[in-house]
MOPAC internal coordinates of N, CA, C and O (Angstrom, degrees):
PM7 1SCF
backbone

  N    0.0000 0     0.00 0     0.00 0    0    0    0
  C    1.4087 1     0.00 0     0.00 0    1    0    0
  C    1.5390 1   108.62 1     0.00 0    2    1    0
  O    1.2310 1   119.48 1   -55.71 1    3    2    1
  N    1.3043 1   118.60 1   124.29 1    3    2    1
  C    1.4343 1   124.29 1  -178.93 1    5    3    2
  C    1.4939 1   110.00 1  -125.87 1    6    5    3
  O    1.2310 1   120.52 1   -47.64 1    7    6    5
  N    1.3417 1   116.61 1   132.36 1    7    6    5
  C    1.4364 1   120.51 1   174.72 1    9    7    6
  C    1.5507 1   110.45 1   -97.22 1   10    9    7
  O    1.2310 1   121.18 1   -36.55 1   11   10    9
  N    1.2962 1   115.35 1   143.45 1   11   10    9
  C    1.4850 1   121.39 1  -179.96 1   13   11   10
  C    1.4573 1   109.76 1  -144.20 1   14   13   11
  O    1.2310 1   119.94 1   -29.42 1   15   14   13
  N    1.2763 1   117.72 1   150.58 1   15   14   13
  C    1.4960 1   124.28 1   175.13 1   17   15   14
  C    1.5284 1   109.63 1  -149.00 1   18   17   15
  O    1.2310 1   121.22 1   -16.53 1   19   18   17
  N    1.3131 1   115.26 1   163.47 1   19   18   17
  C    1.4709 1   122.45 1   178.05 1   21   19   18
  C    1.4368 1   112.90 1   175.91 1   22   21   19
  O    1.2310 1   121.48 1   -11.86 1   23   22   21
  N    1.3321 1   114.77 1   168.14 1   23   22   21
  C    1.4173 1   123.11 1  -179.61 1   25   23   22
  C    1.5360 1   114.01 1  -101.48 1   26   25   23
  O    1.2310 1   120.36 1   172.16 1   27   26   25
  N    1.3334 1   116.91 1    -7.84 1   27   26   25
  C    1.4566 1   124.17 1   178.49 1   29   27   26
  C    1.5162 1   111.77 1  -104.98 1   30   29   27
  O    1.2310 1   119.72 1   -71.16 1   31   30   29
  N    1.3936 1   118.13 1   108.84 1   31   30   29
  C    1.4614 1   120.53 1  -173.25 1   33   31   30
  C    1.5094 1   113.01 1   -60.07 1   34   33   31
  O    1.2310 1   120.36 1   140.19 1   35   34   33
  N    1.3612 1   116.92 1   -39.81 1   35   34   33
  C    1.4859 1   120.15 1   178.32 1   37   35   34
  C    1.4566 1   114.11 1   -63.89 1   38   37   35
  O    1.2310 1   120.48 1   138.19 1   39   38   37
  N    1.3498 1   116.69 1   -41.81 1   39   38   37
  C    1.4004 1   121.23 1   179.34 1   41   39   38
  C    1.5829 1   111.05 1   -65.92 1   42   41   39
  O    1.2310 1   121.94 1   136.18 1   43   42   41
  N    1.3026 1   113.90 1   -43.82 1   43   42   41
  C    1.4577 1   117.80 1   175.78 1   45   43   42
  C    1.5829 1   113.43 1   -59.57 1   46   45   43
  O    1.2310 1   120.80 1   141.10 1   47   46   45
  N    1.3111 1   116.08 1   -38.90 1   47   46   45
  C    1.4532 1   120.21 1   176.06 1   49   47   46
  C    1.5267 1   111.18 1   -61.26 1   50   49   47
  O    1.2310 1   120.53 1   134.74 1   51   50   49
  N    1.2884 1   116.60 1   -45.26 1   51   50   49
  C    1.4517 1   122.06 1   177.86 1   53   51   50
  C    1.5348 1   112.55 1   -61.67 1   54   53   51
  O    1.2310 1   120.90 1   134.69 1   55   54   53
  N    1.3004 1   115.88 1   -45.31 1   55   54   53
  C    1.4577 1   120.45 1   178.57 1   57   55   54
  C    1.5031 1   110.44 1   -63.47 1   58   57   55
  O    1.2310 1   120.39 1   135.53 1   59   58   57
  N    1.3398 1   116.86 1   -44.47 1   59   58   57
  C    1.4568 1   120.26 1   176.16 1   61   59   58
  C    1.5073 1   114.13 1   -57.78 1   62   61   59
  O    1.2310 1   120.72 1   136.83 1   63   62   61
  N    1.3742 1   116.22 1   -43.17 1   63   62   61
  C    1.4690 1   121.64 1   176.60 1   65   63   62
  C    1.5096 1   110.47 1   -60.89 1   66   65   63
  O    1.2310 1   119.91 1   133.68 1   67   66   65
  N    1.3764 1   117.79 1   -46.32 1   67   66   65
  C    1.4492 1   121.60 1   176.60 1   69   67   66
  C    1.5342 1   113.82 1   -57.30 1   70   69   67
  O    1.2310 1   121.98 1   135.56 1   71   70   69
  N    1.2781 1   113.81 1   -44.44 1   71   70   69
  C    1.5009 1   116.73 1   178.93 1   73   71   70
  C    1.4858 1   108.87 1   -63.51 1   74   73   71
  O    1.2310 1   118.64 1   138.92 1   75   74   73
  N    1.2486 1   120.21 1   -41.08 1   75   74   73
  C    1.5447 1   121.64 1   177.48 1   77   75   74
  C    1.5059 1   108.14 1   -62.10 1   78   77   75
  O    1.2310 1   118.33 1   134.57 1   79   78   77
  N    1.3141 1   120.78 1   -45.43 1   79   78   77
  C    1.4512 1   125.56 1  -178.18 1   81   79   78
  C    1.5378 1   111.69 1   -61.51 1   82   81   79
  O    1.2310 1   120.78 1   149.38 1   83   82   81
  N    1.2821 1   116.11 1   -30.62 1   83   82   81
  C    1.4659 1   121.56 1   179.73 1   85   83   82
  C    1.5555 1   112.07 1   -81.64 1   86   85   83
  O    1.2310 1   122.05 1   173.37 1   87   86   85
  N    1.3031 1   113.68 1    -6.63 1   87   86   85
  C    1.4882 1   116.75 1   179.58 1   89   87   86
  C    1.5255 1   117.38 1    92.60 1   90   89   87
  O    1.2310 1   121.72 1  -168.66 1   91   90   89
  N    1.3239 1   114.32 1    11.34 1   91   90   89
  C    1.4884 1   117.54 1  -175.34 1   93   91   90
  C    1.5605 1   106.79 1  -104.14 1   94   93   91
  O    1.2310 1   120.66 1   -14.07 1   95   94   93
  N    1.2996 1   116.34 1   165.93 1   95   94   93
  C    1.4543 1   121.60 1   174.53 1   97   95   94
  C    1.5107 1   108.24 1  -101.99 1   98   97   95
  O    1.2310 1   119.33 1   -68.50 1   99   98   97
  N    1.2934 1   118.89 1   111.50 1   99   98   97
  C    1.4729 1   122.17 1   178.49 1  101   99   98
  C    1.4985 1   116.38 1   -87.15 1  102  101   99
  O    1.2310 1   119.32 1   -38.98 1  103  102  101
  N    1.2684 1   118.90 1   141.02 1  103  102  101
  C    1.4858 1   124.86 1   179.62 1  105  103  102
  C    1.5113 1   105.62 1  -124.63 1  106  105  103
  O    1.2310 1   121.44 1   -63.42 1  107  106  105
  N    1.3187 1   114.84 1   116.58 1  107  106  105
  C    1.4596 1   125.70 1  -179.11 1  109  107  106
  C    1.5343 1   104.99 1   -82.30 1  110  109  107
  O    1.2310 1   121.54 1   -61.79 1  111  110  109
  N    1.3130 1   114.65 1   118.21 1  111  110  109
  C    1.4697 1   120.96 1   179.56 1  113  111  110
  C    1.4883 1   114.36 1   -95.22 1  114  113  111
  O    1.2310 1   120.31 1  -172.75 1  115  114  113
  N    1.3362 1   117.01 1     7.25 1  115  114  113
  C    1.4847 1   122.78 1   176.87 1  117  115  114
  C    1.5218 1   112.91 1    90.81 1  118  117  115
  O    1.2310 1   121.41 1    40.51 1  119  118  117
  N    1.2765 1   114.92 1  -139.49 1  119  118  117
  C    1.4796 1   120.38 1  -174.39 1  121  119  118
  C    1.4988 1   109.49 1   -75.75 1  122  121  119
  O    1.2310 1   120.36 1   -13.89 1  123  122  121
  N    1.3378 1   116.92 1   166.11 1  123  122  121
  C    1.4722 1   122.23 1   178.27 1  125  123  122
  C    1.5304 1   110.01 1   -61.30 1  126  125  123
  O    1.2310 1   119.77 1   140.61 1  127  126  125
  N    1.2680 1   118.05 1   -39.39 1  127  126  125
  C    1.5007 1   121.85 1  -176.43 1  129  127  126
  C    1.5233 1   108.14 1   -64.94 1  130  129  127
  O    1.2310 1   118.51 1   138.10 1  131  130  129
  N    1.3254 1   120.45 1   -41.90 1  131  130  129
  C    1.4182 1   121.94 1   179.88 1  133  131  130
  C    1.5183 1   112.57 1   -78.43 1  134  133  131
  O    1.2310 1   119.55 1   134.42 1  135  134  133
  N    1.3451 1   118.47 1   -45.58 1  135  134  133
  C    1.4008 1   124.43 1  -179.07 1  137  135  134
  C    1.5379 1   113.30 1   -57.42 1  138  137  135
  O    1.2310 1   121.35 1   136.00 1  139  138  137
  N    1.3134 1   115.01 1   -44.00 1  139  138  137
  C    1.4429 1   121.77 1  -177.24 1  141  139  138
  C    1.5561 1   111.59 1   -62.38 1  142  141  139
  O    1.2310 1   122.35 1   142.62 1  143  142  141
  N    1.3484 1   113.11 1   -37.38 1  143  142  141
  C    1.5007 1   115.27 1   179.02 1  145  143  142
  C    1.5063 1   112.19 1   -72.87 1  146  145  143
  O    1.2310 1   120.72 1   153.86 1  147  146  145
  N    1.3094 1   116.24 1   -26.14 1  147  146  145
  C    1.4738 1   118.71 1   178.64 1  149  147  146
  C    1.5392 1   114.01 1   -75.42 1  150  149  147
  O    1.2310 1   121.86 1   149.43 1  151  150  149
  N    1.2934 1   114.05 1   -30.57 1  151  150  149
  C    1.4909 1   118.95 1  -176.10 1  153  151  150
  C    1.5283 1   114.99 1  -105.47 1  154  153  151
  O    1.2310 1   119.02 1   176.82 1  155  154  153
  N    1.3276 1   119.47 1    -3.18 1  155  154  153
  C    1.4554 1   120.21 1  -179.94 1  157  155  154
  C    1.4947 1   110.86 1   -67.58 1  158  157  155
  O    1.2310 1   120.76 1   -30.09 1  159  158  157
  N    1.3498 1   116.15 1   149.91 1  159  158  157
  C    1.4000 1   122.88 1  -176.74 1  161  159  158
  C    1.5377 1   108.23 1  -131.63 1  162  161  159
  O    1.2310 1   117.08 1   -56.03 1  163  162  161
  N    1.2876 1   123.15 1   123.97 1  163  162  161
  C    1.5585 1   124.66 1     0.78 1  165  163  162
  C    1.4767 1   110.61 1   -87.02 1  166  165  163
  O    1.2310 1   120.35 1   -10.89 1  167  166  165
  N    1.2596 1   116.94 1   169.11 1  167  166  165
  C    1.4605 1   122.88 1   175.25 1  169  167  166
  C    1.5033 1   116.32 1   112.14 1  170  169  167
  O    1.2310 1   120.20 1   144.81 1  171  170  169
  N    1.3133 1   117.22 1   -35.19 1  171  170  169
  C    1.4764 1   119.72 1   177.51 1  173  171  170
  C    1.5138 1   112.95 1   -76.53 1  174  173  171
  O    1.2310 1   120.26 1   -30.85 1  175  174  173
  N    1.3009 1   117.11 1   149.15 1  175  174  173
  C    1.5445 1   120.24 1  -177.24 1  177  175  174
  C    1.5262 1   110.50 1   -73.46 1  178  177  175
  O    1.2310 1   117.00 1   155.90 1  179  178  177
  N    1.3084 1   123.32 1   -24.10 1  179  178  177
  C    1.4433 1   120.18 1  -171.21 1  181  179  178
  C    1.4919 1   117.87 1   -81.81 1  182  181  179
  O    1.2310 1   117.09 1   146.81 1  183  182  181
  N    1.3209 1   123.14 1   -33.19 1  183  182  181
  C    1.4722 1   125.34 1   178.22 1  185  183  182
  C    1.5373 1   113.61 1   -60.02 1  186  185  183
  O    1.2310 1   120.17 1   151.50 1  187  186  185
  N    1.3201 1   117.28 1   -28.50 1  187  186  185
  C    1.4948 1   120.88 1  -175.42 1  189  187  186
  C    1.5326 1   109.31 1   -83.39 1  190  189  187
  O    1.2310 1   117.76 1   171.07 1  191  190  189
  N    1.3403 1   121.86 1    -8.93 1  191  190  189
  C    1.4414 1   122.29 1  -176.69 1  193  191  190
  C    1.5028 1   109.01 1   -84.78 1  194  193  191
  O    1.2310 1   121.59 1   -38.33 1  195  194  193
  N    1.3812 1   114.56 1   141.67 1  195  194  193
  C    1.4636 1   118.54 1   173.81 1  197  195  194
  C    1.4942 1   102.93 1  -101.41 1  198  197  195
  O    1.2310 1   119.75 1   -69.30 1  199  198  197
  N    1.3561 1   118.08 1   110.70 1  199  198  197
  C    1.4539 1   122.31 1  -172.30 1  201  199  198
  C    1.5547 1   109.05 1  -111.15 1  202  201  199
  O    1.2310 1   119.90 1  -161.97 1  203  202  201
  N    1.2589 1   117.79 1    18.03 1  203  202  201
  C    1.4863 1   124.88 1   175.38 1  205  203  202
  C    1.4665 1   111.65 1   -90.79 1  206  205  203
  O    1.2310 1   121.13 1   -56.41 1  207  206  205
  N    1.3930 1   115.45 1   123.59 1  207  206  205
  C    1.4597 1   118.88 1   179.30 1  209  207  206
  C    1.5776 1   107.47 1  -101.08 1  210  209  207
  O    1.2310 1   122.11 1   -56.38 1  211  210  209
  N    1.3222 1   113.57 1   123.62 1  211  210  209
  C    1.4778 1   117.15 1  -177.02 1  213  211  210
  C    1.5002 1   108.48 1  -104.83 1  214  213  211
  O    1.2310 1   120.10 1   180.00 1  215  214  213

């Protein structure tokens, strides 16, 4: 699982397609302003999640 964000819709579409081609599951977090708040450490909600399935 890979998170990505950006302000350029075409660039995000290309990154999303690349993530899929590499066999990962991509999650679009929206704009840079929103995505950075979700992934920042400490304080963001995403770094504390264990998203690995064993």
